[in-house]
PQR file of N, CA, C, O and H, with PARSE charges and radii, in Angstrom:
ATOM      1  N   MET A   1      -7.902  -0.189  21.803 -0.4000 1.5000
ATOM      2  CA  MET A   1      -8.269  -0.784  20.134 -0.0000 2.0000
ATOM      3  C   MET A   1      -7.016  -1.447  19.915  0.5500 1.7000
ATOM      4  O   MET A   1      -5.936  -1.015  20.316 -0.5500 1.4000
ATOM      5  N   ARG A   2      -7.241  -2.840  19.067 -0.4000 1.5000
ATOM      6  CA  ARG A   2      -6.130  -3.477  18.481 -0.0000 2.0000
ATOM      7  C   ARG A   2      -6.437  -2.700  17.076  0.5500 1.7000
ATOM      8  O   ARG A   2      -7.456  -2.080  16.769 -0.5500 1.4000
ATOM      9  H   ARG A   2      -8.119  -3.192  18.742  0.4000 1.0000
ATOM     10  N   PRO A   3      -5.202  -2.927  16.287 -0.5600 1.5000
ATOM     11  CA  PRO A   3      -5.468  -2.477  14.643  0.2800 2.0000
ATOM     12  C   PRO A   3      -6.595  -3.192  13.749  0.5500 1.7000
ATOM     13  O   PRO A   3      -7.190  -2.563  12.875 -0.5500 1.4000
ATOM     14  N   LYS A   4      -6.865  -4.626  14.039 -0.4000 1.5000
ATOM     15  CA  LYS A   4      -8.149  -4.926  13.356 -0.0000 2.0000
ATOM     16  C   LYS A   4      -9.451  -3.897  14.014  0.5500 1.7000
ATOM     17  O   LYS A   4     -10.106  -3.294  13.164 -0.5500 1.4000
ATOM     18  H   LYS A   4      -6.381  -5.137  14.749  0.4000 1.0000
ATOM     19  N   GLU A   5      -9.666  -3.778  14.844 -0.4000 1.5000
ATOM     20  CA  GLU A   5     -10.688  -3.517  15.500 -0.0000 2.0000
ATOM     21  C   GLU A   5     -10.595  -1.922  14.872  0.5500 1.7000
ATOM     22  O   GLU A   5     -11.620  -1.398  14.435 -0.5500 1.4000
ATOM     23  H   GLU A   5      -9.134  -4.269  15.535  0.4000 1.0000
ATOM     24  N   ARG A   6      -9.412  -1.263  14.863 -0.4000 1.5000
ATOM     25  CA  ARG A   6      -9.665   0.144  14.751 -0.0000 2.0000
ATOM     26  C   ARG A   6      -9.817   0.186  12.640  0.5500 1.7000
ATOM     27  O   ARG A   6     -10.494   0.933  11.933 -0.5500 1.4000
ATOM     28  H   ARG A   6      -8.579  -1.688  15.218  0.4000 1.0000
ATOM     29  N   VAL A   7      -9.094  -0.678  12.348 -0.4000 1.5000
ATOM     30  CA  VAL A   7      -9.659  -0.739  10.721 -0.0000 2.0000
ATOM     31  C   VAL A   7     -11.024  -1.103  10.697  0.5500 1.7000
ATOM     32  O   VAL A   7     -11.657  -0.579   9.781 -0.5500 1.4000
ATOM     33  H   VAL A   7      -8.544  -1.284  12.922  0.4000 1.0000
ATOM     34  N   ILE A   8     -11.699  -1.906  11.500 -0.4000 1.5000
ATOM     35  CA  ILE A   8     -13.176  -2.425  11.004 -0.0000 2.0000
ATOM     36  C   ILE A   8     -13.875  -0.952  11.649  0.5500 1.7000
ATOM     37  O   ILE A   8     -14.901  -0.589  11.075 -0.5500 1.4000
ATOM     38  H   ILE A   8     -11.185  -2.331  12.245  0.4000 1.0000
ATOM     39  N   ALA A   9     -13.550  -0.383  12.409 -0.4000 1.5000
ATOM     40  CA  ALA A   9     -14.522   0.892  12.892 -0.0000 2.0000
ATOM     41  C   ALA A   9     -14.108   1.927  12.054  0.5500 1.7000
ATOM     42  O   ALA A   9     -14.942   2.827  11.963 -0.5500 1.4000
ATOM     43  H   ALA A   9     -12.716  -0.678  12.875  0.4000 1.0000
ATOM     44  N   ALA A  10     -13.214   2.064  11.494 -0.4000 1.5000
ATOM     45  CA  ALA A  10     -13.240   3.088  10.512 -0.0000 2.0000
ATOM     46  C   ALA A  10     -14.038   2.731   9.037  0.5500 1.7000
ATOM     47  O   ALA A  10     -14.661   3.577   8.396 -0.5500 1.4000
ATOM     48  H   ALA A  10     -12.536   1.333  11.567  0.4000 1.0000
ATOM     49  N   LEU A  11     -13.881   1.273   8.631 -0.4000 1.5000
ATOM     50  CA  LEU A  11     -14.416   0.839   7.505 -0.0000 2.0000
ATOM     51  C   LEU A  11     -16.179   1.192   7.734  0.5500 1.7000
ATOM     52  O   LEU A  11     -16.925   1.636   6.861 -0.5500 1.4000
ATOM     53  H   LEU A  11     -13.374   0.586   9.151  0.4000 1.0000
ATOM     54  N   VAL A  12     -16.534   0.869   9.077 -0.4000 1.5000
ATOM     55  CA  VAL A  12     -17.858   1.091   9.229 -0.0000 2.0000
ATOM     56  C   VAL A  12     -18.293   2.267   9.438  0.5500 1.7000
ATOM     57  O   VAL A  12     -19.453   2.369   9.836 -0.5500 1.4000
ATOM     58  H   VAL A  12     -15.928   0.508   9.787  0.4000 1.0000
ATOM     59  N   HIS A  13     -17.432   3.563   9.214 -0.4000 1.5000
ATOM     60  CA  HIS A  13     -17.842   4.716   9.399 -0.0000 2.0000
ATOM     61  C   HIS A  13     -18.062   5.050  10.918  0.5500 1.7000
ATOM     62  O   HIS A  13     -18.733   6.043  11.199 -0.5500 1.4000
ATOM     63  H   HIS A  13     -16.489   3.480   8.891  0.4000 1.0000
ATOM     64  N   GLN A  14     -17.507   4.235  11.948 -0.4000 1.5000
ATOM     65  CA  GLN A  14     -17.356   4.581  13.172 -0.0000 2.0000
ATOM     66  C   GLN A  14     -16.088   5.159  13.943  0.5500 1.7000
ATOM     67  O   GLN A  14     -15.110   4.688  13.363 -0.5500 1.4000
ATOM     68  H   GLN A  14     -16.963   3.429  11.720  0.4000 1.0000
ATOM     69  N   GLU A  15     -15.715   5.886  14.884 -0.4000 1.5000
ATOM     70  CA  GLU A  15     -14.896   6.460  14.935 -0.0000 2.0000
ATOM     71  C   GLU A  15     -13.969   5.664  16.058  0.5500 1.7000
ATOM     72  O   GLU A  15     -14.210   5.485  17.252 -0.5500 1.4000
ATOM     73  H   GLU A  15     -16.510   6.268  15.355  0.4000 1.0000
ATOM     74  N   PRO A  16     -12.908   5.277  15.323 -0.5600 1.5000
ATOM     75  CA  PRO A  16     -11.675   4.673  16.149  0.2800 2.0000
ATOM     76  C   PRO A  16     -10.893   5.576  17.240  0.5500 1.7000
ATOM     77  O   PRO A  16     -11.121   6.786  17.251 -0.5500 1.4000
ATOM     78  N   ASP A  17      -9.989   5.023  18.141 -0.4000 1.5000
ATOM     79  CA  ASP A  17      -9.508   5.856  19.117 -0.0000 2.0000
ATOM     80  C   ASP A  17      -8.299   6.512  18.847  0.5500 1.7000
ATOM     81  O   ASP A  17      -7.791   7.275  19.669 -0.5500 1.4000
ATOM     82  H   ASP A  17      -9.803   4.041  18.131  0.4000 1.0000
ATOM     83  N   ARG A  18      -7.633   6.186  17.380 -0.4000 1.5000
ATOM     84  CA  ARG A  18      -6.736   7.002  16.834 -0.0000 2.0000
ATOM     85  C   ARG A  18      -7.309   6.471  15.084  0.5500 1.7000
ATOM     86  O   ARG A  18      -8.264   5.791  14.710 -0.5500 1.4000
ATOM     87  H   ARG A  18      -8.046   5.566  16.712  0.4000 1.0000
ATOM     88  N   VAL A  19      -6.180   7.179  14.341 -0.4000 1.5000
ATOM     89  CA  VAL A  19      -6.211   7.112  12.664 -0.0000 2.0000
ATOM     90  C   VAL A  19      -5.806   5.889  12.407  0.5500 1.7000
ATOM     91  O   VAL A  19      -4.735   5.728  12.993 -0.5500 1.4000
ATOM     92  H   VAL A  19      -5.404   7.731  14.645  0.4000 1.0000
ATOM     93  N   PRO A  20      -6.190   4.714  11.690 -0.5600 1.5000
ATOM     94  CA  PRO A  20      -5.363   3.535  11.739  0.2800 2.0000
ATOM     95  C   PRO A  20      -4.314   4.078  10.804  0.5500 1.7000
ATOM     96  O   PRO A  20      -4.575   4.888   9.914 -0.5500 1.4000
ATOM     97  N   THR A  21      -2.964   3.530  11.080 -0.4000 1.5000
ATOM     98  CA  THR A  21      -2.073   3.546  10.195 -0.0000 2.0000
ATOM     99  C   THR A  21      -1.147   2.128   9.759  0.5500 1.7000
ATOM    100  O   THR A  21      -1.076   1.168  10.526 -0.5500 1.4000
ATOM    101  H   THR A  21      -2.752   2.872  11.802  0.4000 1.0000
ATOM    102  N   GLY A  22      -0.543   2.152   8.585 -0.4000 1.5000
ATOM    103  CA  GLY A  22       0.384   0.770   8.741 -0.0000 2.0000
ATOM    104  C   GLY A  22      -0.494  -0.589   8.358  0.5500 1.7000
ATOM    105  O   GLY A  22      -0.072  -1.690   8.002 -0.5500 1.4000
ATOM    106  H   GLY A  22      -0.601   2.931   7.962  0.4000 1.0000
ATOM    107  N   GLU A  23      -1.762  -0.168   8.539 -0.4000 1.5000
ATOM    108  CA  GLU A  23      -2.587  -1.399   8.507 -0.0000 2.0000
ATOM    109  C   GLU A  23      -2.798  -1.784   7.102  0.5500 1.7000
ATOM    110  O   GLU A  23      -3.003  -2.950   6.764 -0.5500 1.4000
ATOM    111  H   GLU A  23      -2.105   0.725   8.828  0.4000 1.0000
ATOM    112  N   ASN A  24      -2.740  -0.680   6.197 -0.4000 1.5000
ATOM    113  CA  ASN A  24      -3.022  -0.879   5.209 -0.0000 2.0000
ATOM    114  C   ASN A  24      -1.748  -1.321   3.982  0.5500 1.7000
ATOM    115  O   ASN A  24      -1.716  -0.786   2.874 -0.5500 1.4000
ATOM    116  H   ASN A  24      -2.574   0.267   6.471  0.4000 1.0000
ATOM    117  N   GLN A  25      -0.879  -2.245   4.375 -0.4000 1.5000
ATOM    118  CA  GLN A  25      -0.246  -2.781   3.675 -0.0000 2.0000
ATOM    119  C   GLN A  25      -0.574  -3.810   2.710  0.5500 1.7000
ATOM    120  O   GLN A  25      -1.203  -4.774   3.147 -0.5500 1.4000
ATOM    121  H   GLN A  25      -0.905  -2.679   5.275  0.4000 1.0000
ATOM    122  N   VAL A  26      -0.345  -3.795   1.788 -0.4000 1.5000
ATOM    123  CA  VAL A  26      -0.901  -4.785   0.729 -0.0000 2.0000
ATOM    124  C   VAL A  26       0.394  -5.269   0.054  0.5500 1.7000
ATOM    125  O   VAL A  26       1.273  -4.457  -0.235 -0.5500 1.4000
ATOM    126  H   VAL A  26       0.165  -3.012   1.433  0.4000 1.0000
ATOM    127  N   ASP A  27       0.505  -6.400  -0.164 -0.4000 1.5000
ATOM    128  CA  ASP A  27       2.002  -7.727  -1.038 -0.0000 2.0000
ATOM    129  C   ASP A  27       1.857  -6.963  -2.365  0.5500 1.7000
ATOM    130  O   ASP A  27       0.810  -6.806  -2.993 -0.5500 1.4000
ATOM    131  H   ASP A  27      -0.209  -7.060   0.070  0.4000 1.0000
ATOM    132  N   GLY A  28       3.018  -6.537  -2.671 -0.4000 1.5000
ATOM    133  CA  GLY A  28       3.358  -6.393  -3.963 -0.0000 2.0000
ATOM    134  C   GLY A  28       2.978  -6.692  -4.995  0.5500 1.7000
ATOM    135  O   GLY A  28       2.747  -5.847  -5.859 -0.5500 1.4000
ATOM    136  H   GLY A  28       3.869  -6.665  -2.161  0.4000 1.0000
ATOM    137  N   LYS A  29       2.753  -8.426  -5.243 -0.4000 1.5000
ATOM    138  CA  LYS A  29       2.657  -9.586  -5.792 -0.0000 2.0000
ATOM    139  C   LYS A  29       0.995  -9.264  -6.320  0.5500 1.7000
ATOM    140  O   LYS A  29       0.507  -9.022  -7.424 -0.5500 1.4000
ATOM    141  H   LYS A  29       2.941  -9.112  -4.541  0.4000 1.0000
ATOM    142  N   LEU A  30       0.473  -9.386  -5.054 -0.4000 1.5000
ATOM    143  CA  LEU A  30      -0.999  -9.111  -4.899 -0.0000 2.0000
ATOM    144  C   LEU A  30      -1.460  -7.779  -5.981  0.5500 1.7000
ATOM    145  O   LEU A  30      -2.322  -7.906  -6.851 -0.5500 1.4000
ATOM    146  H   LEU A  30       0.869  -9.583  -4.157  0.4000 1.0000
ATOM    147  N   VAL A  31      -0.614  -6.373  -5.690 -0.4000 1.5000
ATOM    148  CA  VAL A  31      -1.317  -5.614  -6.273 -0.0000 2.0000
ATOM    149  C   VAL A  31      -0.979  -5.595  -7.819  0.5500 1.7000
ATOM    150  O   VAL A  31      -1.664  -4.997  -8.649 -0.5500 1.4000
ATOM    151  H   VAL A  31       0.086  -6.269  -4.983  0.4000 1.0000
ATOM    152  N   GLU A  32      -0.013  -6.211  -8.061 -0.4000 1.5000
ATOM    153  CA  GLU A  32       0.423  -6.455  -9.734 -0.0000 2.0000
ATOM    154  C   GLU A  32      -0.533  -7.135 -10.263  0.5500 1.7000
ATOM    155  O   GLU A  32      -0.921  -6.948 -11.417 -0.5500 1.4000
ATOM    156  H   GLU A  32       0.543  -6.698  -7.387  0.4000 1.0000
ATOM    157  N   GLN A  33      -1.078  -8.117  -9.359 -0.4000 1.5000
ATOM    158  CA  GLN A  33      -2.309  -9.154 -10.011 -0.0000 2.0000
ATOM    159  C   GLN A  33      -3.442  -8.487 -10.093  0.5500 1.7000
ATOM    160  O   GLN A  33      -4.145  -8.777 -11.061 -0.5500 1.4000
ATOM    161  H   GLN A  33      -0.762  -8.268  -8.422  0.4000 1.0000
ATOM    162  N   ILE A  34      -3.999  -7.331  -9.055 -0.4000 1.5000
ATOM    163  CA  ILE A  34      -5.236  -6.700  -8.954 -0.0000 2.0000
ATOM    164  C   ILE A  34      -5.291  -5.409 -10.497  0.5500 1.7000
ATOM    165  O   ILE A  34      -6.171  -4.995 -11.251 -0.5500 1.4000
ATOM    166  H   ILE A  34      -3.428  -7.095  -8.268  0.4000 1.0000
ATOM    167  N   LEU A  35      -3.931  -5.200 -10.336 -0.4000 1.5000
ATOM    168  CA  LEU A  35      -4.138  -3.958 -11.365 -0.0000 2.0000
ATOM    169  C   LEU A  35      -3.103  -4.286 -13.037  0.5500 1.7000
ATOM    170  O   LEU A  35      -2.614  -3.577 -13.915 -0.5500 1.4000
ATOM    171  H   LEU A  35      -3.216  -5.536  -9.723  0.4000 1.0000
ATOM    172  N   ASP A  36      -3.180  -5.589 -12.777 -0.4000 1.5000
ATOM    173  CA  ASP A  36      -2.047  -6.234 -14.120 -0.0000 2.0000
ATOM    174  C   ASP A  36      -1.099  -5.129 -14.823  0.5500 1.7000
ATOM    175  O   ASP A  36      -1.243  -4.553 -15.902 -0.5500 1.4000
ATOM    176  H   ASP A  36      -3.578  -6.166 -12.063  0.4000 1.0000
ATOM    177  N   CYS A  37      -0.018  -5.024 -13.787 -0.4000 1.5000
ATOM    178  CA  CYS A  37       0.977  -4.026 -14.041 -0.0000 2.0000
ATOM    179  C   CYS A  37       2.135  -3.941 -13.168  0.5500 1.7000
ATOM    180  O   CYS A  37       1.982  -3.934 -11.946 -0.5500 1.4000
ATOM    181  H   CYS A  37       0.098  -5.493 -12.911  0.4000 1.0000
ATOM    182  N   HIS A  38       3.227  -3.880 -13.682 -0.4000 1.5000
ATOM    183  CA  HIS A  38       4.289  -3.905 -12.649 -0.0000 2.0000
ATOM    184  C   HIS A  38       4.811  -2.549 -12.087  0.5500 1.7000
ATOM    185  O   HIS A  38       4.963  -1.447 -12.615 -0.5500 1.4000
ATOM    186  H   HIS A  38       3.351  -3.886 -14.674  0.4000 1.0000
ATOM    187  N   THR A  39       5.083  -3.126 -10.536 -0.4000 1.5000
ATOM    188  CA  THR A  39       5.461  -2.119  -9.900 -0.0000 2.0000
ATOM    189  C   THR A  39       6.743  -2.637  -8.956  0.5500 1.7000
ATOM    190  O   THR A  39       7.246  -3.760  -8.916 -0.5500 1.4000
ATOM    191  H   THR A  39       4.960  -4.021 -10.107  0.4000 1.0000
ATOM    192  N   HIS A  40       7.121  -1.347  -8.162 -0.4000 1.5000
ATOM    193  CA  HIS A  40       8.154  -1.618  -7.144 -0.0000 2.0000
ATOM    194  C   HIS A  40       7.413  -1.279  -5.931  0.5500 1.7000
ATOM    195  O   HIS A  40       8.124  -0.900  -5.000 -0.5500 1.4000
ATOM    196  H   HIS A  40       6.713  -0.435  -8.195  0.4000 1.0000
ATOM    197  N   TYR A  41       5.885  -1.334  -5.674 -0.4000 1.5000
ATOM    198  CA  TYR A  41       5.232  -0.914  -4.522 -0.0000 2.0000
ATOM    199  C   TYR A  41       5.329  -2.058  -3.417  0.5500 1.7000
ATOM    200  O   TYR A  41       4.630  -3.036  -3.680 -0.5500 1.4000
ATOM    201  H   TYR A  41       5.308  -1.642  -6.431  0.4000 1.0000
ATOM    202  N   ASN A  42       5.974  -2.120  -2.371 -0.4000 1.5000
ATOM    203  CA  ASN A  42       6.159  -3.049  -1.519 -0.0000 2.0000
ATOM    204  C   ASN A  42       6.666  -4.572  -1.966  0.5500 1.7000
ATOM    205  O   ASN A  42       6.263  -5.631  -1.486 -0.5500 1.4000
ATOM    206  H   ASN A  42       6.542  -1.326  -2.157  0.4000 1.0000
ATOM    207  N   MET A  43       7.526  -4.417  -2.876 -0.4000 1.5000
ATOM    208  CA  MET A  43       8.397  -5.272  -3.409 -0.0000 2.0000
ATOM    209  C   MET A  43       9.404  -5.882  -3.045  0.5500 1.7000
ATOM    210  O   MET A  43      10.100  -6.656  -3.701 -0.5500 1.4000
ATOM    211  H   MET A  43       7.853  -3.556  -3.266  0.4000 1.0000
ATOM    212  N   GLY A  44       9.549  -5.427  -1.588 -0.4000 1.5000
ATOM    213  CA  GLY A  44      11.128  -6.255  -0.695 -0.0000 2.0000
ATOM    214  C   GLY A  44      12.386  -5.785  -1.456  0.5500 1.7000
ATOM    215  O   GLY A  44      12.630  -4.579  -1.507 -0.5500 1.4000
ATOM    216  H   GLY A  44       8.984  -4.798  -1.055  0.4000 1.0000
ATOM    217  N   TRP A  45      13.112  -6.597  -1.989 -0.4000 1.5000
ATOM    218  CA  TRP A  45      14.087  -6.944  -2.530 -0.0000 2.0000
ATOM    219  C   TRP A  45      14.413  -6.062  -3.619  0.5500 1.7000
ATOM    220  O   TRP A  45      15.482  -5.470  -3.764 -0.5500 1.4000
ATOM    221  H   TRP A  45      12.914  -7.576  -1.947  0.4000 1.0000
ATOM    222  N   HIS A  46      13.235  -6.014  -4.502 -0.4000 1.5000
ATOM    223  CA  HIS A  46      13.496  -5.553  -5.699 -0.0000 2.0000
ATOM    224  C   HIS A  46      13.167  -4.121  -5.411  0.5500 1.7000
ATOM    225  O   HIS A  46      13.906  -3.447  -6.130 -0.5500 1.4000
ATOM    226  H   HIS A  46      12.366  -6.495  -4.384  0.4000 1.0000
ATOM    227  N   GLU A  47      12.422  -3.373  -4.713 -0.4000 1.5000
ATOM    228  CA  GLU A  47      12.228  -2.207  -3.956 -0.0000 2.0000
ATOM    229  C   GLU A  47      13.703  -1.649  -3.593  0.5500 1.7000
ATOM    230  O   GLU A  47      14.217  -0.604  -3.993 -0.5500 1.4000
ATOM    231  H   GLU A  47      11.823  -3.920  -4.129  0.4000 1.0000
ATOM    232  N   LEU A  48      14.198  -2.541  -2.803 -0.4000 1.5000
ATOM    233  CA  LEU A  48      15.604  -1.914  -2.678 -0.0000 2.0000
ATOM    234  C   LEU A  48      16.873  -1.815  -3.782  0.5500 1.7000
ATOM    235  O   LEU A  48      17.886  -1.131  -3.637 -0.5500 1.4000
ATOM    236  H   LEU A  48      13.781  -3.389  -2.477  0.4000 1.0000
ATOM    237  N   GLU A  49      16.595  -2.546  -4.743 -0.4000 1.5000
ATOM    238  CA  GLU A  49      17.258  -2.981  -5.592 -0.0000 2.0000
ATOM    239  C   GLU A  49      16.799  -1.324  -6.357  0.5500 1.7000
ATOM    240  O   GLU A  49      17.631  -0.418  -6.384 -0.5500 1.4000
ATOM    241  H   GLU A  49      15.772  -3.101  -4.861  0.4000 1.0000
ATOM    242  N   ALA A  50      15.822  -1.202  -6.755 -0.4000 1.5000
ATOM    243  CA  ALA A  50      15.615  -0.015  -7.465 -0.0000 2.0000
ATOM    244  C   ALA A  50      15.804   1.300  -6.772  0.5500 1.7000
ATOM    245  O   ALA A  50      15.968   2.360  -7.377 -0.5500 1.4000
ATOM    246  H   ALA A  50      15.146  -1.938  -6.733  0.4000 1.0000
ATOM    247  N   ILE A  51      15.772   1.173  -5.465 -0.4000 1.5000
ATOM    248  CA  ILE A  51      16.584   2.469  -4.539 -0.0000 2.0000
ATOM    249  C   ILE A  51      18.298   2.591  -4.966  0.5500 1.7000
ATOM    250  O   ILE A  51      19.005   3.534  -5.321 -0.5500 1.4000
ATOM    251  H   ILE A  51      15.639   0.312  -4.973  0.4000 1.0000
ATOM    252  N   TRP A  52      18.512   1.323  -4.762 -0.4000 1.5000
ATOM    253  CA  TRP A  52      19.909   1.696  -4.794 -0.0000 2.0000
ATOM    254  C   TRP A  52      20.721   1.680  -6.490  0.5500 1.7000
ATOM    255  O   TRP A  52      21.892   1.770  -6.858 -0.5500 1.4000
ATOM    256  H   TRP A  52      17.937   0.557  -4.473  0.4000 1.0000
ATOM    257  N   ALA A  53      19.315   1.506  -7.249 -0.4000 1.5000
ATOM    258  CA  ALA A  53      19.945   2.176  -8.813 -0.0000 2.0000
ATOM    259  C   ALA A  53      19.699   3.463  -8.927  0.5500 1.7000
ATOM    260  O   ALA A  53      20.083   4.027  -9.951 -0.5500 1.4000
ATOM    261  H   ALA A  53      18.363   1.433  -6.950  0.4000 1.0000
ATOM    262  N   ASP A  54      19.175   4.026  -8.154 -0.4000 1.5000
ATOM    263  CA  ASP A  54      18.982   5.788  -8.271 -0.0000 2.0000
ATOM    264  C   ASP A  54      17.872   5.719  -8.771  0.5500 1.7000
ATOM    265  O   ASP A  54      17.814   6.512  -9.711 -0.5500 1.4000
ATOM    266  H   ASP A  54      18.863   3.568  -7.322  0.4000 1.0000
ATOM    267  N   GLU A  55      16.536   4.935  -8.567 -0.4000 1.5000
ATOM    268  CA  GLU A  55      15.174   4.859  -9.266 -0.0000 2.0000
ATOM    269  C   GLU A  55      14.322   4.947  -8.211  0.5500 1.7000
ATOM    270  O   GLU A  55      13.269   4.308  -8.237 -0.5500 1.4000
ATOM    271  H   GLU A  55      16.583   4.292  -7.803  0.4000 1.0000
ATOM    272  N   ARG A  56      14.694   5.842  -7.011 -0.4000 1.5000
ATOM    273  CA  ARG A  56      14.014   6.217  -5.847 -0.0000 2.0000
ATOM    274  C   ARG A  56      12.620   7.175  -6.145  0.5500 1.7000
ATOM    275  O   ARG A  56      11.666   7.129  -5.368 -0.5500 1.4000
ATOM    276  H   ARG A  56      15.548   6.360  -6.990  0.4000 1.0000
ATOM    277  N   ASP A  57      12.617   7.904  -7.163 -0.4000 1.5000
ATOM    278  CA  ASP A  57      11.540   8.847  -7.922 -0.0000 2.0000
ATOM    279  C   ASP A  57      10.399   7.953  -7.949  0.5500 1.7000
ATOM    280  O   ASP A  57       9.285   8.021  -7.430 -0.5500 1.4000
ATOM    281  H   ASP A  57      13.391   7.942  -7.795  0.4000 1.0000
ATOM    282  N   ARG A  58      11.162   6.806  -8.940 -0.4000 1.5000
ATOM    283  CA  ARG A  58       9.794   5.645  -9.256 -0.0000 2.0000
ATOM    284  C   ARG A  58       9.211   4.929  -8.001  0.5500 1.7000
ATOM    285  O   ARG A  58       8.025   4.691  -7.774 -0.5500 1.4000
ATOM    286  H   ARG A  58      12.067   6.750  -9.362  0.4000 1.0000
ATOM    287  N   VAL A  59      10.054   4.702  -7.406 -0.4000 1.5000
ATOM    288  CA  VAL A  59       9.745   3.801  -6.104 -0.0000 2.0000
ATOM    289  C   VAL A  59       8.489   4.826  -5.258  0.5500 1.7000
ATOM    290  O   VAL A  59       7.403   4.373  -4.897 -0.5500 1.4000
ATOM    291  H   VAL A  59      11.018   4.895  -7.591  0.4000 1.0000
ATOM    292  N   VAL A  60       8.795   5.819  -5.120 -0.4000 1.5000
ATOM    293  CA  VAL A  60       7.920   6.941  -4.462 -0.0000 2.0000
ATOM    294  C   VAL A  60       6.378   7.217  -5.407  0.5500 1.7000
ATOM    295  O   VAL A  60       5.235   7.289  -4.954 -0.5500 1.4000
ATOM    296  H   VAL A  60       9.677   6.187  -5.414  0.4000 1.0000
ATOM    297  N   SER A  61       6.790   7.319  -6.698 -0.4000 1.5000
ATOM    298  CA  SER A  61       5.868   7.462  -7.447 -0.0000 2.0000
ATOM    299  C   SER A  61       4.508   6.172  -7.530  0.5500 1.7000
ATOM    300  O   SER A  61       3.290   6.265  -7.374 -0.5500 1.4000
ATOM    301  H   SER A  61       7.718   7.260  -7.066  0.4000 1.0000
ATOM    302  N   ASP A  62       5.351   5.094  -7.826 -0.4000 1.5000
ATOM    303  CA  ASP A  62       4.604   4.033  -7.419 -0.0000 2.0000
ATOM    304  C   ASP A  62       3.776   4.051  -6.280  0.5500 1.7000
ATOM    305  O   ASP A  62       2.554   3.942  -6.381 -0.5500 1.4000
ATOM    306  H   ASP A  62       6.340   5.018  -7.953  0.4000 1.0000
ATOM    307  N   TYR A  63       4.517   4.217  -4.909 -0.4000 1.5000
ATOM    308  CA  TYR A  63       3.700   4.213  -3.975 -0.0000 2.0000
ATOM    309  C   TYR A  63       2.608   5.228  -3.697  0.5500 1.7000
ATOM    310  O   TYR A  63       1.680   4.911  -2.953 -0.5500 1.4000
ATOM    311  H   TYR A  63       5.510   4.305  -4.827  0.4000 1.0000
ATOM    312  N   CYS A  64       2.675   6.656  -4.356 -0.4000 1.5000
ATOM    313  CA  CYS A  64       1.617   7.124  -4.130 -0.0000 2.0000
ATOM    314  C   CYS A  64       0.621   7.005  -5.483  0.5500 1.7000
ATOM    315  O   CYS A  64      -0.545   7.387  -5.386 -0.5500 1.4000
ATOM    316  H   CYS A  64       3.429   6.914  -4.960  0.4000 1.0000
ATOM    317  N   ASP A  65       1.145   6.446  -6.773 -0.4000 1.5000
ATOM    318  CA  ASP A  65      -0.033   6.161  -7.823 -0.0000 2.0000
ATOM    319  C   ASP A  65      -0.932   4.547  -7.112  0.5500 1.7000
ATOM    320  O   ASP A  65      -2.155   4.426  -7.031 -0.5500 1.4000
ATOM    321  H   ASP A  65       2.092   6.135  -6.852  0.4000 1.0000
ATOM    322  N   PHE A  66      -0.165   3.770  -6.798 -0.4000 1.5000
ATOM    323  CA  PHE A  66      -0.878   2.174  -6.299 -0.0000 2.0000
ATOM    324  C   PHE A  66      -1.821   2.560  -4.762  0.5500 1.7000
ATOM    325  O   PHE A  66      -2.771   1.946  -4.278 -0.5500 1.4000
ATOM    326  H   PHE A  66       0.828   3.869  -6.864  0.4000 1.0000
ATOM    327  N   HIS A  67      -1.214   3.644  -4.339 -0.4000 1.5000
ATOM    328  CA  HIS A  67      -2.102   4.265  -2.701 -0.0000 2.0000
ATOM    329  C   HIS A  67      -3.417   4.306  -3.310  0.5500 1.7000
ATOM    330  O   HIS A  67      -4.382   3.644  -2.929 -0.5500 1.4000
ATOM    331  H   HIS A  67      -0.442   4.144  -4.732  0.4000 1.0000
ATOM    332  N   VAL A  68      -3.398   5.167  -4.331 -0.4000 1.5000
ATOM    333  CA  VAL A  68      -5.119   5.548  -4.944 -0.0000 2.0000
ATOM    334  C   VAL A  68      -5.678   4.607  -6.312  0.5500 1.7000
ATOM    335  O   VAL A  68      -6.818   4.627  -6.775 -0.5500 1.4000
ATOM    336  H   VAL A  68      -2.614   5.705  -4.640  0.4000 1.0000
ATOM    337  N   ALA A  69      -4.723   3.941  -6.705 -0.4000 1.5000
ATOM    338  CA  ALA A  69      -5.445   2.865  -7.698 -0.0000 2.0000
ATOM    339  C   ALA A  69      -5.961   1.786  -7.241  0.5500 1.7000
ATOM    340  O   ALA A  69      -6.824   1.117  -7.810 -0.5500 1.4000
ATOM    341  H   ALA A  69      -3.796   3.925  -6.329  0.4000 1.0000
ATOM    342  N   LEU A  70      -5.248   1.468  -5.746 -0.4000 1.5000
ATOM    343  CA  LEU A  70      -5.764   0.054  -5.705 -0.0000 2.0000
ATOM    344  C   LEU A  70      -6.993   0.110  -4.948  0.5500 1.7000
ATOM    345  O   LEU A  70      -7.546  -0.989  -4.904 -0.5500 1.4000
ATOM    346  H   LEU A  70      -4.548   2.012  -5.284  0.4000 1.0000
ATOM    347  N   PRO A  71      -7.690   1.175  -4.245 -0.5600 1.5000
ATOM    348  CA  PRO A  71      -9.102   1.244  -3.822  0.2800 2.0000
ATOM    349  C   PRO A  71      -9.817   1.459  -4.522  0.5500 1.7000
ATOM    350  O   PRO A  71     -10.953   1.104  -4.208 -0.5500 1.4000
ATOM    351  N   ARG A  72      -9.627   2.247  -6.059 -0.4000 1.5000
ATOM    352  CA  ARG A  72     -10.382   2.160  -6.935 -0.0000 2.0000
ATOM    353  C   ARG A  72     -10.863   0.743  -7.611  0.5500 1.7000
ATOM    354  O   ARG A  72     -11.987   0.550  -8.076 -0.5500 1.4000
ATOM    355  H   ARG A  72      -8.704   2.536  -6.314  0.4000 1.0000
ATOM    356  N   ALA A  73      -9.815  -0.188  -7.574 -0.4000 1.5000
ATOM    357  CA  ALA A  73      -9.742  -1.266  -8.311 -0.0000 2.0000
ATOM    358  C   ALA A  73     -10.807  -2.037  -7.808  0.5500 1.7000
ATOM    359  O   ALA A  73     -11.618  -2.601  -8.542 -0.5500 1.4000
ATOM    360  H   ALA A  73      -8.903  -0.032  -7.197  0.4000 1.0000
ATOM    361  N   ALA A  74     -10.836  -2.093  -6.179 -0.4000 1.5000
ATOM    362  CA  ALA A  74     -12.037  -2.888  -5.363 -0.0000 2.0000
ATOM    363  C   ALA A  74     -13.260  -2.951  -5.737  0.5500 1.7000
ATOM    364  O   ALA A  74     -14.081  -3.569  -5.060 -0.5500 1.4000
ATOM    365  H   ALA A  74     -10.177  -1.635  -5.582  0.4000 1.0000
TER
END
């Protein structure tokens, strides 16, 4: 199965050949628009700057929080 087919199968409650992984990346700016808040989630350079500034815990927290909040917002 191709990644797109795997995700579609999972979404329609069919069994894919394996668990879809990595196909759930959403652009950080889109996440900010949907949830109307600032995030380091998937923000490229800003995410790296935060990690280099010893804000790794905040970046990890954003990833955890927004992986839960984003599907609930849809």
